[in-house]
VONUFI-465050 format. One line per 2 residues: number of its first residue (from 1); their letters; for each residue x, y, z of N, C-alpha, C, CB. Coordinates in steps of 0.1 Angstrom, whole numbers, plus 2048, in hexadecimal, padded with zeros to 3 digits. Glycine has a CB too. Example, Ala and Ser with C-alpha at 12.3 -4.5 7.8 and 13.67 -1.06 7.14 Angstrom:
// VONUFI-465050
1	as	884,7C7,84E,87B,7D3,84E,884,7DF,84E,871,7D3,85A  880,7EA,847,889,7F5,847,881,800,84F,88D,7FA,839
This chain:
// VONUFI-465050
1	mv	609,4A4,7D6,602,4B1,7CF,5F8,4B6,7D3,5FE,4AF,7C3  5F7,4C3,7D4,5ED,4CB,7D9,5E1,4CD,7CF,5F3,4D7,7DC
3	ak	5D4,4CB,7D1,5CA,4CF,7C7,5C3,4DD,7CE,5BF,4C1,7C4  5C2,4E4,7C4,5BD,4F4,7C7,5AF,4EF,7C0,5C7,504,7BD
5	ih	5A4,4F4,7CD,596,4F4,7CA,58F,4FF,7C4,591,4F3,7D4  587,501,7BC,57D,508,7B7,56F,503,7BD,57F,507,7A8
7	lr	569,50B,7C2,558,506,7C6,551,511,7C1,552,503,7D8  54A,508,7B8,542,511,7AF,534,510,7AD,546,510,7A1
9	hp	530,501,7B0,522,4FD,7AA,51E,4F2,7B5,523,4F6,799  512,4F1,7B8,50B,4E6,7C0,50B,4DB,7B7,4FD,4E9,7C6
11	nr	507,4D2,7BF,506,4C3,7BB,4FB,4C0,7B0,502,4BB,7C7  4FB,4BF,7A3,4F0,4BC,799,4F4,4AE,792,4ED,4CA,78D
13	rg	4FA,4A2,79A,4FD,499,793,4F2,491,78C,503,493,79A  4E6,491,792,4DA,489,78D,4D3,490,77E,4CD,489,79A
15	ll	4D7,49D,77F,4D2,4A5,772,4DB,49F,765,4D4,4B9,775  4E7,49B,765,4EE,49A,75A,4E8,491,74E,4FB,495,75E
17	rv	4DF,48B,753,4DA,480,746,4D0,48C,73E,4CE,470,74D  4CC,495,746,4C1,49D,73F,4CA,4A8,739,4B3,4A2,749
19	gg	4CA,4B1,742,4D3,4C2,73F,4E0,4BF,735,4DB,4CB,750  4EA,4B4,73F,4F7,4B3,738,4F6,4AC,729,500,4AA,741
21	la	4ED,4A4,728,4EF,49D,71B,4E7,4A4,70E,4EA,48E,71C  4DC,4AB,715,4D9,4B5,70A,4E1,4C1,706,4CD,4B9,70C
23	gl	4E9,4C4,710,4F5,4CE,70B,500,4C8,703,4FC,4D5,717  501,4BD,702,50C,4B9,6FC,508,4BC,6ED,510,4AA,6FF
25	as	4FC,4BB,6E7,4FC,4BD,6DA,500,4CC,6D4,4EE,4B8,6D8  501,4D6,6DC,506,4E2,6DB,513,4E6,6DE,4FF,4E8,6E0
27	vs	51A,4DB,6E4,529,4DF,6E8,52F,4E3,6DE,531,4D4,6EF  530,4DD,6D2,53B,4E0,6C9,537,4EF,6C3,53C,4D4,6BD
29	lr	52E,4F9,6C6,529,502,6C1,52E,50D,6CC,51A,500,6BF  533,507,6D7,537,50F,6E2,545,510,6E6,530,50B,6ED
31	rs	54D,506,6DE,55B,506,6E4,562,50F,6DF,563,4FA,6E2  56C,516,6E8,575,51E,6E8,57E,51B,6DF,57B,51F,6F3
33	aw	587,524,6D7,592,521,6CE,59E,519,6D8,598,52F,6C7  59F,51F,6E4,5AA,519,6ED,5A5,508,6EE,5AC,522,6FD
35	aa	597,505,6F3,594,4FB,6F5,593,4F1,6EA,58A,4FC,6FA  592,4F4,6DB,591,4EC,6D3,5A2,4E7,6CF,587,4F4,6C9
37	ae	5AA,4EB,6D1,5BA,4E4,6D0,5BC,4DC,6D9,5C6,4EE,6D0  5C1,4D2,6D5,5C6,4C6,6DC,5CD,4CC,6EB,5D2,4BB,6D2
39	tt	5CA,4C4,6F4,5D3,4C6,703,5DC,4BF,703,5CD,4C4,712  5EA,4C2,6FF,5F4,4B8,6FF,5FA,4B8,70F,5FF,4BA,6F3
41	le	603,4AE,70E,60B,4AC,71C,614,4B4,71D,611,4A0,720  61A,4BA,713,622,4C6,713,61D,4D3,718,626,4C9,707
43	ai	611,4D5,712,607,4E1,716,608,4E0,724,5F8,4E0,711  604,4D5,72B,600,4D3,739,60C,4D3,741,5F9,4C6,73D
45	rr	618,4D0,73E,623,4D1,742,62A,4E1,742,629,4C7,73B  628,4E7,739,62A,4F5,738,623,4FF,743,626,4F8,72C
47	ag	616,4FA,742,60B,502,74D,60F,4FF,75A,5FB,4FE,74B  616,4F1,75B,616,4F0,76C,60A,4EB,773,617,4FE,772
49	lv	601,4E9,768,5F3,4E7,771,5E9,4DE,767,5EB,4F8,775  5E0,4D7,76D,5D8,4CD,764,5CA,4D0,76D,5DF,4BB,764
51	rv	5BD,4D4,768,5B4,4D7,76E,5A9,4CC,76D,5B1,4E3,76A  5A3,4C6,776,59C,4BA,778,58E,4BF,77D,5A3,4B0,781
53	gc	585,4BF,774,575,4C1,776,56E,4B5,77E,56E,4C2,766  569,4BC,78A,563,4AF,794,557,4B6,799,56D,4A8,7A2
55	ea	551,4AE,7A0,544,4B2,7A9,546,4AF,7B6,538,4AB,7A6  54B,4B8,7BF,551,4B8,7CC,545,4B6,7D5,558,4C6,7D0
57	ay	53C,4AC,7D4,531,4A8,7DB,52D,49B,7DA,528,4AF,7D7  537,493,7D5,534,486,7D2,540,47B,7D7,530,485,7C3
59	rp	53A,477,7E5,544,470,7EF,546,462,7E9,53D,470,7FF  551,45B,7E7,55D,460,7EE,565,464,7E0,566,453,7F9
61	ft	561,469,7D4,567,46B,7CB,570,479,7CC,55E,46B,7C1  566,481,7CD,56D,492,7D1,55F,498,7D8,572,49E,7BF
63	fr	562,49D,7E5,55A,4A4,7EC,563,4AD,7F7,550,499,7F1  55A,4B7,7FE,562,4C2,806,563,4BC,812,55C,4D0,807
65	eg	56D,4C0,817,572,4BB,828,57C,4C7,82B,57D,4AA,82A  576,4CE,835,580,4D8,83D,584,4E2,833,58D,4D1,844
67	gn	57D,4E6,82A,57D,4F1,81F,585,4EA,814,585,4FF,824  58C,4DD,814,591,4DC,807,58B,4CE,801,5A1,4DB,809
69	vv	58B,4CB,7F0,586,4C2,7EC,590,4B5,7EF,582,4C5,7DE  58A,4AA,7F1,593,49C,7F7,58A,494,7EF,593,497,809
71	gy	591,488,7EF,58C,47A,7E9,592,473,7E1,582,47C,7E3  58C,466,7DC,595,45D,7D3,598,464,7C6,58E,450,7CF
73	dv	592,46C,7C0,596,474,7B3,5A3,47D,7B6,589,47D,7AD  5A4,483,7C1,5AC,48F,7C5,5B9,486,7C4,5A8,496,7D6
75	dl	5BC,47C,7CF,5C4,476,7CF,5CB,46D,7C4,5C0,473,7D7  5C2,469,7BC,5C6,462,7B1,5C8,46B,7A6,5BA,458,7AE
77	aa	5C3,476,7A1,5C8,481,79A,5D7,484,79E,5BF,48C,79D  5D9,485,7A9,5E8,489,7AE,5F1,481,7AA,5EA,489,7BC
79	ll	5EC,473,7AB,5F8,468,7A7,5F8,465,796,5F5,458,7AF  5ED,46B,78F,5EE,467,782,5F5,471,77A,5E0,465,77D
81	fa	5F7,47E,780,5FE,487,77A,609,48B,780,5F7,491,778  60E,483,78A,61C,485,790,628,485,789,61E,47D,798
83	pl	628,47C,77C,634,47D,775,637,486,76D,635,473,76F  62A,490,76C,62B,49E,766,62F,4AC,76F,61D,4A1,761
85	gv	631,4A5,77D,638,4AF,783,62E,4BE,783,648,4B1,77A  61D,4BB,77D,614,4C8,780,60C,4C8,78E,60A,4C9,774
87	rv	609,4D1,78D,5FB,4D4,797,5EF,4CE,795,5F8,4E1,797  5E6,4CA,79E,5DA,4C6,799,5CF,4D1,79F,5D7,4B6,79E
89	em	5C8,4D4,795,5BD,4DD,79B,5AF,4D7,79A,5BE,4EB,793  5A6,4D6,7A4,59B,4CE,7A4,58F,4DA,7A4,59B,4C4,7B0
91	vd	588,4DA,798,57E,4E5,794,56F,4DF,797,581,4E9,782  56A,4E2,7A2,55D,4E0,7A7,552,4E7,79C,55C,4E8,7B7
93	ta	54B,4DC,796,542,4E2,78B,535,4D9,78D,549,4E0,77B  529,4E1,789,51E,4DA,788,51B,4CF,77D,514,4E3,787
95	wa	519,4C4,784,51A,4B6,77C,511,4B8,76F,514,4A8,785  507,4BE,76E,4FF,4BD,763,503,4C1,758,4F4,4C2,765
97	gv	50F,4CB,75A,516,4D3,74C,523,4CE,74C,518,4E5,74D  529,4C4,753,536,4C2,754,53C,4BD,746,538,4BA,75E
99	ip	534,4B7,73D,53E,4B4,72E,53B,4BF,726,53B,4A6,725  530,4CA,726,534,4D7,71E,53D,4DF,726,527,4E1,71C
101	al	53F,4DE,734,54B,4E6,739,557,4E1,737,54A,4E9,746  55A,4D5,734,566,4CF,72E,568,4D2,720,566,4C0,730
103	ya	560,4D3,71A,562,4D9,70A,561,4E8,709,557,4D4,700  55F,4EF,714,55F,4FC,712,56D,501,719,551,502,718
105	gn	575,4F9,71C,582,4FA,723,582,4FD,730,58A,502,71D  578,4FB,738,579,501,746,584,4F5,750,567,502,74C
107	fd	584,4EC,748,591,4DF,74F,596,4D7,745,58A,4D4,75A  5A1,4D0,747,5A3,4C7,73F,59F,4B8,741,5AD,4C8,73E
109	li	597,4B7,748,592,4A6,749,589,4A7,754,59F,49B,74E  580,49C,753,576,49B,75D,579,48B,765,566,49C,754
111	mt	578,48E,773,579,481,779,56C,482,782,588,47F,780  56B,47C,791,55D,47C,797,555,470,792,554,489,794
113	sl	55A,466,78F,551,458,78C,549,45D,77C,544,455,79B  550,460,771,547,461,764,545,456,761,54B,467,75A
115	ty	539,44F,762,537,440,75C,538,441,74C,527,43B,761  539,434,748,539,435,73B,529,434,735,543,42A,737
117	tk	525,439,72D,518,438,727,519,437,716,50F,445,72C  50F,434,710,511,434,700,511,442,6FD,504,42D,6F7
119	er	50A,44A,700,50B,45A,6FE,518,45E,700,502,463,708  51A,45C,70C,528,466,710,533,45D,709,52C,468,723
121	vq	534,451,707,542,44C,6FF,541,451,6F2,543,43C,6FD  535,456,6EC,533,45B,6DE,53C,46A,6DD,522,45C,6DA
123	rv	53B,472,6E9,53C,47F,6EA,548,482,6F1,532,484,6F0  54F,479,6FB,55A,47C,704,564,471,702,554,47D,714
125	gy	573,477,701,57C,46E,701,57F,468,710,589,474,6FA  57F,45C,710,57C,452,71F,58C,44A,720,56A,442,71D
127	ti	590,44B,72C,59C,443,72F,594,432,734,5A8,44C,73D  59E,42B,736,59A,41D,73B,594,420,749,5A7,412,73B
129	py	58E,416,74D,588,419,75C,590,41C,767,581,40D,760  58C,425,76F,595,427,77C,589,425,786,59D,438,77E
131	ae	581,420,788,577,41F,794,56B,414,78E,571,42F,799  567,40F,797,55C,408,793,54D,40E,795,55D,3FC,79B
133	at	542,40D,78F,534,414,790,52B,40B,78D,533,420,787  52E,3FF,793,521,3F4,792,518,3F7,79C,525,3E4,794
135	qe	50B,3F3,799,501,3F3,7A2,502,3E8,7AA,4F6,3F3,79D  500,3E7,7B9,504,3DE,7BF,4F6,3DE,7C8,513,3DF,7C6
137	ll	4F9,3D3,7D5,4EA,3D2,7DD,4EF,3D5,7EE,4E2,3BF,7DC  4E8,3E0,7F2,4EA,3E0,7FF,4E1,3D9,808,4EA,3EC,803
139	vr	4E6,3D1,811,4DB,3C7,81E,4E0,3C9,82C,4DC,3B5,81C  4D7,3C7,833,4D9,3C6,83F,4E9,3BE,844,4CE,3C0,844
141	as	4EE,3C1,84E,4FA,3BC,850,4F4,3A9,855,504,3C6,85D  4EA,3AA,85B,4E7,39F,862,4E2,396,857,4DD,3A2,86D
143	da	4DE,399,84B,4DC,393,842,4E7,38E,836,4D4,39A,83F  4F1,393,83A,4FD,391,831,500,384,82C,508,397,836
145	qa	4FE,37B,835,501,36D,833,4F7,365,82D,505,366,83D  4EB,36B,82B,4DF,361,826,4DD,369,816,4CD,361,832
147	ir	4E0,375,817,4DE,37D,809,4EF,380,803,4D4,38F,80C  4F4,376,7FE,504,378,7F7,504,379,7EA,50D,36D,7FA
149	sl	4F7,379,7E3,4F6,37E,7D5,4EA,380,7D2,4FB,377,7CB  4E4,382,7C4,4DA,385,7C2,4CE,37E,7C5,4DB,388,7B9
151	dg	4D2,370,7C2,4CA,363,7C6,4C2,364,7D5,4D6,355,7C8  4CB,36C,7DC,4C7,36B,7EC,4BA,376,7EE,4D6,370,7F6
153	ma	4B8,37D,7E3,4AD,386,7E4,4A0,380,7DE,4B1,394,7DC  4A0,371,7DB,495,36D,7D7,488,36D,7E2,498,361,7D2
155	gk	47D,373,7DC,472,371,7E7,472,37F,7F3,475,35F,7F0  47F,386,7EF,47F,390,7FA,47B,39F,7F0,491,390,803
157	il	47B,3AC,7FA,477,3B5,7F5,485,3C0,7F2,46C,3B9,7FF  482,3C4,7E5,490,3CE,7E0,488,3DB,7E2,498,3CC,7CD
159	gv	494,3E6,7E7,491,3F3,7E7,49A,3FD,7DC,493,3F9,7F6  493,405,7D4,499,40C,7C9,496,41B,7CA,494,406,7BB
161	kl	49F,422,7C6,49A,431,7C4,496,434,7B6,4A5,43C,7C8  488,43A,7B7,483,441,7AD,48D,444,7A3,47C,44C,7B1
163	gs	48A,43E,795,493,444,78C,4A2,441,789,494,450,791  4A4,439,795,4B4,436,794,4B9,42C,78C,4BA,432,7A0
165	ag	4C6,429,78B,4CA,41D,783,4C0,411,789,4DC,41A,785  4C3,40F,797,4BB,401,79D,4AD,401,798,4BB,400,7AE
167	dt	4A7,40D,799,498,40D,793,497,409,785,492,41B,793  4A1,40A,77D,4A2,404,76E,4A4,3F9,76D,4AA,409,767
169	mk	4AB,3F2,777,4B3,3E4,776,4A8,3DB,77E,4C4,3E3,77F  4A0,3E0,786,494,3D4,78D,48C,3CC,786,48A,3DA,794
171	ag	48B,3CD,778,483,3C4,771,48C,3B9,76C,47C,3CB,766  497,3BD,767,4A0,3B4,764,4A7,3AB,76D,4A7,3B9,75C
173	ld	4A7,3B0,779,4AF,3AB,785,4A3,3A0,78A,4B5,3B8,791  497,3A3,789,48C,39C,78D,48D,390,783,47F,3A4,78D
175	ak	48B,391,777,48C,386,76D,499,37D,771,48D,38D,75E  4A4,383,771,4AE,37B,773,4AF,373,781,4B8,383,771
177	lk	4AA,37A,78C,4A4,370,798,49C,364,795,49B,379,7A2  491,36A,78D,487,35D,78C,48E,352,783,477,361,784
179	aa	497,356,77B,49D,34C,773,4A8,343,77B,4A2,352,766  4AC,349,785,4B7,342,78D,4B2,33D,799,4C2,34A,790
181	ag	4A6,342,79E,4A4,33E,7AC,494,338,7AD,4A6,34B,7B6  48E,33C,79F,480,336,7A0,478,340,7A6,47E,329,7A8
183	tg	47E,34B,7AC,474,352,7B2,47B,363,7B0,470,34C,7C3  46F,36C,7AE,477,379,7AF,475,381,7BC,474,383,7A3
185	fs	476,38C,7B8,474,397,7C5,468,394,7CB,474,3A7,7C1  462,395,7D7,457,395,7DD,44F,3A1,7D9,458,393,7EB
187	ev	457,3AC,7D9,451,3BA,7D6,45E,3C3,7D4,447,3C1,7E5  459,3CD,7CF,467,3DA,7C9,45E,3E4,7D0,46B,3DF,7B3
189	kt	466,3EA,7DA,463,3F8,7DF,469,405,7DA,465,3F8,7EC  464,40E,7D5,46A,41A,7D1,46A,427,7D8,467,41D,7C6
191	yd	475,42D,7D9,478,435,7E3,47B,446,7DB,486,42E,7EC  479,44F,7E2,47B,45C,7DB,48A,45E,7DC,474,469,7E3
193	dh	492,45A,7E4,4A0,45B,7E3,4A8,44C,7EC,4A5,46A,7EB  4B2,44F,7EB,4BA,440,7F1,4BB,441,800,4CC,43E,7EB
195	pa	4BA,44B,807,4BE,44A,814,4B0,447,81A,4C5,458,81A  4A5,44A,813,498,444,819,497,433,818,48C,44A,810
197	ay	49D,42F,80B,49D,420,80A,4A8,419,815,4A2,41C,7F9  4B5,421,818,4BC,41C,821,4B4,41A,82F,4C9,424,823
199	la	4AC,423,831,4A7,424,83E,49A,41A,841,4A3,431,841  496,418,832,48D,40C,832,494,3FE,835,488,40C,824
201	la	49E,3FD,830,4A6,3EF,831,4A8,3ED,840,4B6,3EF,829  4AF,3F9,846,4B2,3FB,853,4A7,3F3,85C,4B3,40A,856
203	qg	49A,3F7,85A,48E,3F7,862,486,3E9,85C,486,407,861  48C,3E3,852,487,3D5,84E,47B,3D6,843,482,3CD,85C
205	sv	47A,3E1,83F,46E,3E5,833,472,3DD,827,46E,3F6,82F  481,3DC,823,485,3D6,817,490,3CF,81B,487,3DE,80A
207	dg	495,3C6,813,4A2,3BE,817,4AF,3C0,80E,49F,3AE,814  4AD,3CA,804,4B7,3CE,7FE,4B4,3DB,7F5,4BB,3C4,7F7
209	vi	4BF,3E2,7F3,4BF,3F0,7ED,4CB,3F1,7E3,4C2,3FC,7F8  4C6,3F4,7D7,4CF,3F3,7CC,4D6,402,7C9,4C6,3EE,7C1
211	nt	4E4,404,7C8,4EA,410,7C5,4F9,40E,7C0,4E9,419,7D2  501,418,7BE,50B,416,7B7,516,40F,7C5,50F,426,7AE
213	la	51E,409,7C0,528,404,7C8,52F,40D,7D1,532,3FE,7C0  535,418,7CA,53C,423,7D3,534,428,7DC,541,42D,7CC
215	tl	525,42B,7DA,51D,433,7E3,51D,42B,7ED,510,437,7DF  518,41D,7EA,517,412,7F6,523,411,7FE,513,404,7F2
217	tq	52C,412,7FD,536,413,803,538,41B,80E,53D,414,7FC  534,426,80B,532,434,814,526,42F,81C,52E,443,80A
219	vt	51B,42C,81A,510,429,823,517,41E,82C,501,422,81B  51E,413,828,523,40A,833,52D,411,83A,529,3FC,82D
221	kd	536,41B,837,53F,41F,841,538,429,849,54B,425,83C  52D,433,845,527,43A,84D,520,432,858,51F,442,847
223	ap	51D,426,855,512,41F,862,51C,413,865,4FF,419,85C  526,411,86A,52C,405,86D,526,3FA,874,534,409,874
225	gr	524,3EC,86D,520,3E1,871,510,3DF,86F,525,3DF,87F  509,3EB,869,4FC,3E9,865,4F9,3E4,855,4F4,3F5,868
227	ya	502,3E6,84E,4FE,3E1,83F,50B,3D9,83A,4FA,3F0,833  505,3D3,830,510,3CB,827,50F,3D0,819,50F,3BA,827
229	vv	517,3CE,811,515,3D0,801,518,3C2,7FC,520,3DC,7F9  50E,3BE,7F3,50D,3B1,7EC,512,3B4,7DD,4FD,3AA,7EC
231	rd	51E,3AE,7D9,524,3B0,7CC,51E,3AB,7C0,532,3AC,7CC  520,3AC,7B6,51F,3A5,7A9,50D,3A4,7A6,526,394,7AB
233	ig	508,3B0,7A8,4F9,3AE,7A9,4F3,3B2,798,4F2,3B9,7B6  4F8,3BC,795,4F7,3C3,788,505,3C2,77D,4F5,3D4,78C
235	pr	501,3C5,771,50C,3C5,767,517,3CE,76C,507,3C9,75A  521,3CA,76B,52F,3D2,76E,52E,3E1,764,53E,3C8,769
237	nw	531,3ED,76E,532,3F8,766,53E,3FE,76C,527,401,765  545,408,764,552,410,76C,54F,41F,767,564,40A,767
239	ag	55B,426,76E,55A,433,76A,56A,436,767,552,43C,777  56C,440,75B,577,441,755,579,452,759,576,43C,746
241	ig	584,456,753,588,463,753,585,468,744,596,465,759  57A,475,743,578,478,737,57E,485,733,56A,479,735
243	vr	585,486,727,58B,492,723,584,493,712,59E,490,724  589,4A0,70D,583,4A2,700,589,497,6F7,586,4B1,6FA
245	ke	581,495,6EB,586,48C,6E2,592,48E,6DB,57D,48A,6DA  596,49A,6D8,5A0,49B,6D2,5AE,49B,6DD,59D,4A8,6CB
247	da	5AC,498,6E7,5B7,497,6F1,5BD,48B,6F3,5B2,49A,6FD  5C1,485,6E7,5C5,478,6E6,5D1,473,6EE,5C7,475,6D9
249	al	5DB,47E,6ED,5E7,47B,6F5,5E3,479,705,5F2,488,6F3  5D9,483,707,5D7,482,719,5D1,476,71C,5CE,48D,720
251	ia	5C7,471,712,5C1,462,714,5CA,45B,716,5BB,45C,70A  5D5,458,70A,5DF,44F,70D,5E7,44F,718,5E6,450,705
253	fl	5EB,45B,71E,5F4,45E,72A,5EC,457,736,5F7,46F,72D  5DF,45B,736,5D6,455,743,5D6,448,744,5C8,459,742
255	da	5D3,442,736,5D3,433,738,5DD,42D,73C,5D0,42D,72D  5EA,434,737,5F6,42C,73B,5F9,42E,74B,604,433,731
257	ri	5F5,438,750,5F5,43A,75E,5EA,434,765,5F7,446,761  5E1,432,760,5D8,428,768,5DC,41B,76A,5CC,426,763
259	ta	5E0,416,75C,5E7,407,75C,5F2,405,765,5EC,402,74E  5FA,411,766,606,411,76F,603,40E,77E,60C,41F,76E
261	lk	5FB,415,782,5F3,417,790,5EB,40B,793,5E8,424,791  5E7,405,78A,5E1,3F7,78B,5EB,3ED,790,5DC,3F2,77D
263	as	5F6,3ED,789,600,3E3,787,609,3E7,796,608,3E6,776  60B,3F1,79A,611,3F4,7A3,609,3F3,7B3,615,402,79F
265	gd	5FD,3F1,7B0,5F3,3F1,7BA,5EE,3FD,7C3,5F7,3E7,7C2  5F3,407,7BE,5F0,416,7C4,5E1,41A,7C1,5FB,422,7BC
267	iy	5DB,417,7B6,5CE,41C,7B4,5C5,413,7BF,5C9,41A,7A4  5C8,406,7C1,5C0,400,7CA,5C2,402,7D6,5C2,3F4,7C9
269	al	5CC,407,7D9,5D1,40B,7E7,5C6,419,7EB,5E4,411,7E8  5C6,420,7DF,5BB,42E,7E1,5AE,429,7E5,5B7,436,7D3
271	qe	5AB,41F,7DC,59E,417,7DE,59A,413,7ED,5A0,40B,7D5  5A8,40B,7F0,5A2,406,800,5A2,413,808,5AE,3FA,809
273	kw	5A8,41D,806,5A6,42B,80D,59B,430,812,5A9,434,806  594,430,802,58A,43A,800,57C,431,801,58B,442,7F1
275	fg	57D,426,7FC,56C,41E,7FA,56F,412,804,567,418,7E7  57D,40D,808,57B,402,813,57B,3F4,809,56C,405,81D
277	ir	57B,3F4,7FD,57E,3E9,7F4,586,3EF,7E9,571,3E1,7EF  58A,3DF,7E3,593,3E1,7D5,58B,3DE,7C8,5A1,3D5,7D6
279	md	589,3E7,7C2,57F,3E8,7B5,584,3DD,7AC,580,3F7,7AD  57E,3D7,7A3,581,3CD,798,580,3D7,78D,577,3BF,796
281	la	58C,3DC,786,58B,3E7,77B,58D,3DC,76D,59A,3F5,77C  585,3DF,764,587,3DC,754,595,3E2,750,57B,3E3,74B
283	dh	59C,3DC,746,5A6,3E0,743,5A4,3E8,735,5AF,3D4,743  597,3EA,731,592,3ED,722,585,3F8,727,58C,3DC,719
285	ip	581,3FF,71D,574,405,720,56B,3FC,71B,572,414,71B  560,3FC,724,556,3F2,721,550,3F6,713,54A,3F2,72D
287	tl	548,3EC,70D,542,3EA,701,531,3EC,703,546,3DC,6FD  52D,3F8,700,520,3FB,703,516,3F8,6F7,520,40A,707
289	s	50A,3F3,6FB,501,3F3,6EE,4F6,3FC,6F1,4FC,3E5,6EA
């Protein structure tokens, strides 16, 4: 199945927490009459088309390569909608406004690793998880045997990006480390961006860097033999497919398709292709406090 690509907006993923969530309050005031109606499977069949909102600058979920948008989500969307015999159109959208754009009718669903948060679950209809979004630890490959869990970071230096999930987690991880190993991090160094933290790791200034699992798989892929990923560092989190709350039939269809692709192993084959790992997918939407 071929995905037609629209290239509309640059990467603004980091602004979703501010601009996107603030825009959600006015979504209902800006819905078009078309968007307010339920999107049925029959309507998708008749159109011969399903439109997927994405950010085409987030490897390996959706990104540009040779003029096309490719990635895990592109391949997965084709498998998900294959039973309907429709074309998949990937609509490249500024991430900061992706949820308002969904309710404005710009597309039928959102992919590109839309993680579960308490605020989003209240406003968006979600499927069960299709990708992992857990924060994990990047270490030097030479330290992979010594640092096999969080306990291995006792007395070592952690690197985090300012304002990132890792930055938010550092105090809790330090407390967990002290409780388990008797000693916390010797120091936590903060960087303006993750590439600077990775460079510090390579140079020996820090011993581990926290970021999402999907992103870290790309770091290891881009620098073979230099780094390794340590799993089960933070609490598990996942990404689901987002649709409008009223599109219950579409949610049920997608849940059934994800379940079927897990049973067949096809979704794990795509994960091996794009991430180099098989992800642990929960069967239900996580409970968020």
